[in-house]
C-alpha positions in Angstrom: 73.3 101.8 57.9 70.7 99.0 57.5 73.2 96.7 55.9 75.7 96.9 58.9 73.1 96.7 61.5 73.5 92.9 62.0 77.2 93.5 62.7 76.4 96.2 65.1 74.1 94.0 67.2 76.4 91.0 67.1 74.5 88.8 65.0 76.8 88.7 61.9 80.2 88.6 63.6 82.2 88.8 66.8 82.4 91.5 69.3 85.6 93.1 67.9 84.1 93.0 64.5 80.9 94.6 65.7 83.0 97.4 67.6 85.1 97.9 64.4 82.0 98.3 62.1 80.1 100.6 64.5 83.3 102.8 64.8 83.7 102.9 61.0 80.1 103.7 60.7 80.4 106.5 63.0 83.6 108.1 61.3 81.6 107.8 58.0 78.6 109.5 59.4 80.8 112.3 60.8 82.7 112.7 57.5 79.5 113.0 55.5 78.2 115.8 58.0 81.6 117.5 57.8 81.2 118.2 53.9 78.3 120.6 54.2 80.1 122.3 57.2 83.2 122.7 55.3 81.2 124.2 52.3 79.3 126.5 54.6 82.5 127.7 56.3 84.3 128.5 53.0 81.3 129.9 51.0 79.9 133.2 51.7 76.6 132.3 50.1 75.8 129.8 53.1 75.2 130.6 56.8 77.5 128.2 58.8 75.3 128.6 61.9 72.2 127.6 59.8 74.0 124.7 58.3 74.9 123.5 61.9 71.5 124.0 63.1 70.0 122.2 60.1 72.3 119.1 60.5 71.7 118.7 64.0 68.1 119.4 64.3 67.2 116.0 62.7 69.5 114.0 65.1 68.0 116.0 68.0 64.4 115.2 67.0 65.3 111.4 66.6 66.8 111.4 70.3 63.9 113.4 71.7 61.3 111.1 70.1 63.2 108.0 71.1 64.0 108.9 74.8 61.5 111.4 75.8 58.2 110.8 73.8 58.3 107.0 73.9 58.7 107.0 77.7 56.0 109.4 78.4 53.6 108.1 75.8 53.3 104.6 77.1 53.2 101.2 75.3 50.0 101.9 73.5 51.3 105.2 71.6 50.0 105.1 68.0 47.9 102.1 68.2 44.3 101.9 66.9 41.9 101.0 69.8 38.4 99.5 69.4 36.1 102.2 70.3 32.4 102.7 69.8 31.5 102.5 66.1 29.1 104.6 64.3 26.4 103.1 62.2 
């Protein structure tokens, strides 16, 4: 995904190229996510609902962190501040 990022932001090509690359990237990601879902649906050793929850939990965590936590935490989140020092 990092290799095609310049195309998605428009640096490496035209708008049509960027749209095409983004669409192909999206289809590939969905195809890769479909593989464990198909295996879980056909194999009795795997729980389909657990596979679904596991696949989408990571994506949900990324969206929550990006859209919720960053907006509420402010611009100085995670930065080290100069405070009183011991010694």
